[in-house]
Each structure stands twice: as structure tokens, then as C-alpha cells.
C-alpha positions in Angstrom: 13.8 10.8 -29.3 11.5 9.7 -26.6 10.2 12.2 -24.0 9.1 10.6 -21.0 7.4 12.1 -18.0 7.7 10.2 -14.5 6.1 10.9 -11.2 5.4 9.0 -7.9 2.2 9.3 -6.3 0.7 8.9 -2.8 2.5 7.1 0.1 5.8 6.3 -0.5 7.0 2.9 0.0 9.9 0.4 -0.7 11.1 -0.5 -4.5 9.7 3.1 -5.8 13.4 4.0 -7.0 13.8 0.5 -8.2 10.9 0.4 -10.1 12.2 3.6 -11.6 15.4 2.3 -12.5 14.1 -0.6 -14.3 12.1 1.8 -16.7 14.8 4.0 -17.3 17.5 1.4 -17.7 15.3 -0.4 -20.1 14.8 2.9 -22.2 18.5 3.7 -22.3 19.9 0.0 -23.5 17.3 0.4 -26.1 20.1 2.6 -27.9 17.2 5.4 -28.4 17.7 8.9 -27.5 15.6 9.7 -24.3 14.9 12.6 -22.3 13.3 12.0 -18.7 11.1 14.7 -17.1 11.0 14.1 -13.5 7.7 15.6 -11.9 8.4 16.5 -8.2 6.0 15.4 -5.4 3.7 13.8 -7.8 0.9 14.9 -9.3 1.5 18.3 -8.2 4.7 18.8 -10.1 2.6 18.1 -13.3 0.1 20.5 -12.3 2.5 23.4 -11.5 5.2 21.8 -14.1 7.7 21.6 -11.3 10.4 19.1 -12.9 13.8 18.3 -13.2 15.5 16.8 -16.0 17.2 13.5 -15.1 19.8 11.3 -16.8 21.0 7.8 -16.7 23.1 8.7 -13.7 20.5 10.1 -11.4 19.5 6.0 -11.4 22.7 4.6 -10.6 22.8 3.2 -6.8 19.2 3.9 -6.2 18.3 0.2 -6.5 18.5 -0.6 -2.6 17.5 2.7 -1.7 13.9 3.4 0.0 11.6 6.3 -0.6 11.6 7.8 -3.9 14.0 10.5 -5.2 11.3 12.6 -7.1 9.4 12.8 -3.8 5.6 12.1 -3.3 2.4 13.9 -2.4 -1.4 12.9 -2.0 -3.6 14.6 -4.5 -7.0 13.3 -3.8 -9.0 12.1 -7.0 -12.2 13.1 -5.4 -10.9 16.9 -5.3 -8.9 16.5 -8.4 -11.3 18.4 -10.8 -12.1 21.0 -8.3 -10.0 24.4 -8.8 -7.0 24.9 -6.5 -7.0 28.0 -4.1 -6.3 30.3 -7.1 -8.6 28.8 -9.5 -6.5 26.8 -11.6 -8.1 23.7 -13.5 -5.7 21.0 -12.2 -6.5 18.7 -14.8 -6.3 21.0 -17.9 -3.3 22.2 -16.0 -1.7 18.7 -16.4 -2.6 18.2 -20.0 -1.5 21.6 -21.0 2.3 20.5 -19.0 2.3 17.2 -20.9 2.0 19.1 -24.1 4.2 21.9 -23.6 6.9 19.6 -22.9 6.2 17.3 -25.6 5.7 14.0 -23.9 5.5 11.1 -25.5 4.3 9.1 -22.1 3.6 9.6 -18.6 5.0 7.0 -16.4 3.0 7.1 -13.2 3.8 5.1 -9.7 1.0 4.7 -7.5 -1.7 3.0 -5.8 -5.6 3.0 -5.9 -6.1 7.0 -6.0 -3.2 7.7 -8.1 -4.6 5.0 -10.6 -7.8 7.0 -10.8 -6.3 9.9 -11.8 -3.8 7.9 -14.2 -7.2 6.4 -15.8 -8.7 10.4 -16.0 -5.4 11.6 -17.6 -5.8 8.4 -20.4 -9.3 9.4 -20.9 -8.1 13.0 -21.4 -5.9 11.8 -24.4 -2.3 11.2 -22.8 -0.5 8.7 -23.0 0.0 6.8 -19.7 1.6 3.9 -18.1 1.7 2.7 -14.5 2.9 0.6 -12.0 1.4 -1.1 -9.1 2.7 0.7 -5.8 1.2 -0.3 -2.4 2.3 -1.6 0.9 -1.4 -3.0 1.2 -1.4 -4.8 -1.9 -5.0 -3.7 -2.6 -4.8 -2.9 -6.4 -6.9 -4.5 -8.6 -5.5 -6.3 -11.5 -2.4 -7.7 -10.0 -1.8 -10.5 -7.6 1.4 -8.5 -6.3 2.2 -4.9 -5.6 6.0 -3.8 -5.0 6.6 -2.4 -1.7 4.3 -4.9 -0.1 6.7 -7.8 1.1 9.0 -5.3 2.5 6.4 -3.7 4.6 5.3 -7.5 5.6 9.1 -8.1 6.6 8.9 -5.0 8.6 5.8 -5.5 10.4 6.7 -9.1 11.0 9.9 -7.9 12.4 7.9 -6.1 14.8 5.6 -8.8 16.0 8.7 -11.2 16.6 10.5 -8.4 18.7 7.3 -8.4 20.7 7.1 -12.2 21.4 10.0 -12.2 23.7 8.7 -9.2 26.2 5.3 -10.7 26.0 6.7 -14.1 27.0 8.6 -12.5 30.1 5.6 -10.3 31.0 3.2 -12.7 30.6 0.9 -9.9 28.7 -1.6 -9.7 25.9 0.5 -7.7 23.3 -1.7 -5.7 20.5 0.6 -5.1 17.1 -1.4 -2.4 15.2 -0.4 -2.9 11.6 -0.9 -0.9 8.9 -4.2 -1.1 6.6 -7.4 1.1 6.7 -9.4 -0.8 4.0 -7.4 -4.0 3.5 -6.0 -6.6 5.5 -3.2 -8.4 3.6 -0.5 -6.5 5.3 -1.7 -7.5 8.7 -3.0 -11.2 7.6 0.5 -12.6 6.6 2.7 -10.5 8.9 0.3 -12.2 11.4 0.7 -15.5 10.3 4.6 -15.0 9.7 5.3 -13.7 13.1 3.0 -16.2 14.6 -0.1 -14.0 16.1 -2.5 -15.8 17.8 -5.2 -13.5 16.9 -5.5 -11.4 13.8 -8.3 -8.5 13.1 -8.5 -7.3 9.6 -11.4 -4.8 7.9 -12.7 -7.8 5.9 -13.5 -9.9 9.1 -15.4 -7.9 11.6 -14.5 -9.2 15.2 -16.5 -10.0 18.3 -14.5 -8.8 21.1 -16.0 -11.7 23.2 -14.5 -14.2 20.7 -11.2 -12.3 21.1 -11.4 -12.9 25.2 -12.5 -16.6 24.7 -9.2 -17.3 22.5 -7.0 -15.2 25.2 -8.6 -17.8 27.9 -8.5 -20.7 26.1 -4.2 -19.7 25.7 -4.1 -19.5 29.0 -5.8 -22.9 30.2 -3.6 -24.3 27.9 -0.3 -23.0 29.5 0.3 -20.2 27.3 1.4 -17.3 29.5 1.2 -14.6 26.8 -1.1 -13.8 23.5 -0.2 -11.6 20.4 -2.8 -9.8 18.4 -2.1 -8.6 15.3 -4.8 -5.7 14.6 -5.2 -3.8 11.1 -5.7 0.1 11.5 -9.2 -0.8 9.7 -10.2 -3.5 11.8 -13.8 -2.9 13.0 -16.3 -4.8 15.5 -19.4 -6.3 14.2 -21.3 -3.6 15.9 -19.6 -1.0 14.0 -19.8 -2.6 10.8 -23.6 -2.8 11.0 -23.3 0.9 11.0 -24.4 3.3 7.8 -21.5 5.6 6.6 -23.1 8.6 8.2 -23.6 6.6 11.7 -19.9 5.4 11.9 -18.9 8.8 11.0 -20.8 10.4 13.7 -19.6 7.6 16.1 -16.1 8.3 15.2 -16.4 12.3 15.8 -16.5 11.3 19.6 -14.4 8.2 19.3 -12.5 8.5 22.8 -9.3 5.9 21.5 -6.1 7.1 19.5 -7.1 3.9 17.3 -9.0 0.9 17.5 -6.0 -1.5 19.0 -6.3 0.9 21.9 -10.2 0.4 21.7 -9.6 -3.4 22.0 -7.0 -3.4 24.4 -9.3 -1.4 26.8 -12.0 -4.1 26.2 -9.8 -6.8 27.4 -8.5 -5.3 30.3 -12.0 -4.1 31.1 -13.6 -7.7 30.9 -10.6 -9.7 31.9 -8.2 -7.7 34.0 -5.2 -8.7 32.3 -2.5 -6.4 31.5 -2.5 -5.4 27.9 0.1 -3.5 25.8 -0.1 -1.9 22.0 3.0 -1.4 19.8 2.3 0.9 16.5 5.1 0.4 14.5 3.3 3.1 11.9 5.6 4.6 9.3 8.6 2.4 9.6 6.6 0.0 7.8 7.1 2.2 4.6 10.5 2.8 5.3 14.0 1.5 4.9 15.6 -0.4 1.9 13.1 -2.7 0.1 13.8 -6.5 0.5 15.4 -8.8 -2.4 12.0 -9.7 -3.5 10.7 -6.3 -3.9 13.9 -5.3 -5.8 13.6 -8.0 -8.2 9.9 -7.3 -8.6 10.3 -3.7 -9.1 12.7 -4.1 -11.6 10.9 -6.9 -13.6 7.7 -4.7 -13.7 9.8 -1.6 -14.5 11.4 -3.3 -17.7 8.5 -4.1 -19.0 6.9 -0.6 -18.7 10.1 0.5 -20.4 9.1 -2.1 -23.3 5.5 -1.3 -23.6 6.6 2.9 -24.1 9.2 1.4 -26.7 6.4 -0.4 -28.5 4.1 2.3 -28.2 1.8 0.5 -26.1 0.0 2.7 -23.6 -3.1 3.0 -21.2 -1.8 0.1 -19.2 -0.6 -0.9 -15.7 2.1 -3.3 -15.8 0.8 -6.0 -13.2 1.3 -9.7 -12.0 -0.7 -12.6 -12.5 -0.2 -16.3 -12.1 3.7 -15.6 -11.6 3.7 -13.9 -14.9 4.5 -10.0 -15.7 1.3 -8.6 -17.8 -0.5 -5.6 -19.0 -4.0 -4.5 -17.7 -5.9 -1.8 -19.5 -6.3 1.0 -17.0 -9.9 1.2 -17.3 -10.2 -2.4 -15.6 -7.9 -1.1 -12.8 -9.1 2.2 -11.8 -11.8 2.5 -8.8 -11.3 -1.1 -7.7 -10.0 -2.1 -4.7 -8.8 -5.7 -3.7 -9.5 -6.8 -0.6 -9.0 -10.2 1.4 -11.7 -13.0 1.0 -12.8 -14.1 3.9 -13.4 -17.8 2.4 -9.8 -17.6 0.7 -7.6 -20.3 1.2 -5.2 -18.5 3.2 -8.0 -17.6 5.7 -9.0 -21.2 5.7 -5.5 -22.0 6.4 -5.0 -19.3 9.0 -7.4 -21.0 11.0 -6.6 -24.7 10.7 -3.4 -23.3 12.5 -5.6 -22.0 15.3 -5.6 -18.4 14.4 -8.9 -16.5 15.4 -10.1 -14.1 13.5 -12.9 -13.0 16.1 -15.7 -14.1 13.9 
């Protein structure tokens, strides 16, 4: 008998259900007896022992379903060792609930913060296998995360739709794409959608370079410009600030986001009409694309195999087009970022895309 706990933590995304389905189908197809304990709303469910028993039928028909059937929540790693409002030791509670249910393993699906906590639980003696979920594709140890390609598709569709109205009215349009710290999503969606300017956190921008690109396009007969801006895009001036100085500046920040600041600066300096579009959480929503369905299923199958083989303490990742197992201690606490000198950035520049640098 294998007793498996399962939870999805952090922001939701497409293909969470597909990945869980892959794990469970692999376990059930092994002909072993399996009990699945689905913890509700992420680590919160494990902390407060809030779960429901799941059977194979619960995972039928969910391959194409977005979101997560278990629910999710954010439980920040920086406060995981702090007692809750009632003085409960959260880490100890998770360990006790794991042992109370006599679990053989925890399957945890999540991003960076989730993996930090997963590694902590591994260090505390629990058997853990993780799967890389995030639309940001910023997890260390894997070339790809599930949810990323689906989010690229949604963001690209938003940019595609903006093209016609931007061309009709001869305006500058900014499409704000998710990504506070890392720009993979904006970079890929921007290139796929034919953006003329792409601003990402890893390459601080000079607003004068952005304006120069807009003016060059106008001189060459282009009536409009599309700018893809990551949520975490930052100007060269602000990039020079210390964390303390930046935090103080943001306390009095007059704009809803950096996209509106860029828009205001372009309008002020050029007199051009600028519009901002924010697809927001639509980038996390909807059905997973075919790529993510296949990819998440493969990851889930390999996670199931690790459990059957009794190999714990790994994230199932993707390297050089192969599914691999990566020790959790190598993943936790590390962020994969866009390299400004990477070939994809160089190739984007060859295509004439401006990064404001």
C-alpha cells in the first residue's frame, strides 16, 4: 500500500490538473494499492490537516481543465517558521500530519517559494517529490516549467489583438505581461506577437532609447508601435537604487504599474497618444495548451515512477529535451533569469526589437 499526499501551492496555472493526473495514473497503472490524500489550498491544507481522499475517478476528465482541483494558496517561505495567529508551529504541524496519516510521500506542485518549503520538509525528514509549476519559467534546474507555454499563448493573443486597433488609430500601445522578477514570459510573448519594444527586469531600460525607437519607426512609415512590458521592468535610474531606496520610492509611486509610468513619459516627451492594456490573470487561466498537456503528463508520469522506485528528495525537471530528476537542494532558493547576453536576446535584437538598453 502506498499512501501519497498531494498539494498545489502558490499561484495557479494551466496544467496543474494534468500533472497530478499523470502522477496518479502512473501509480494506479502499477497495480499497487494506492491511497491519495489531497491537501486543500496548498500548504495550508497540510498545516491544518484539511484534506480529502481521492480516487482514480477524481482525475478523470481533468487533462484539459485549468486551475487546480485541490485549490491553492500562497504560504510565504519567509514566514513558514513563524507561529500562526494561534501560536501553532506550522512546520511541526505539517510533519505531524504527514506522520499521522502514515504517508509514504508528499507530491508538491509549485514554483520558487513552494520549492523552498518542500526542501525544508525534506530536510525535516519527509519524503518529497516535486513538479515545476510556474508561468514565469524561472525555476532553477529545469529548462521548462508547465504553465509557461500556455501563458505565452494567452499573452501573445493579447498582443495580436492589439495590433489591429494600434494600426487603425496610429497609436503606441503597451501590453503589460506578468513577470515581477523574470522576463521569460514577456520576451517570448513579445517576440511571438511581433512587439517592437520589449522591456524586461533583467535589462534596465532608458526611456530615451524607447522613444528613439518609436520615432525611428514613424520616420520609416510605421503608424504604430507595440511595446511588451513585464510587470517588473525597471528603468536604469531605478536599477541603481538600493533595495531600501527603491522600497521608499515605491511607497510614493504615483502609477498603477511601470507600464503606466512608461506611457506617461512617452506622452510627455513626444505628445503621442499611448494606451495601456493589462491581460492580468487571464494569463494564468483557461485550458492548458497541447504542449503543456503533454509536458505536464510526462513530468507526472516520471514523478509517479520515482515514488514507485522509492526515490525521494527530487524535483522532476526538463533538461536538454529529456525529463530528469534534480536534487531539491539544488533547486531551492535559486532563480533562473533571462541572460541579457543569451542567444534569444541577441536574435531578438537582430530582428530589430529594442530592449531600451
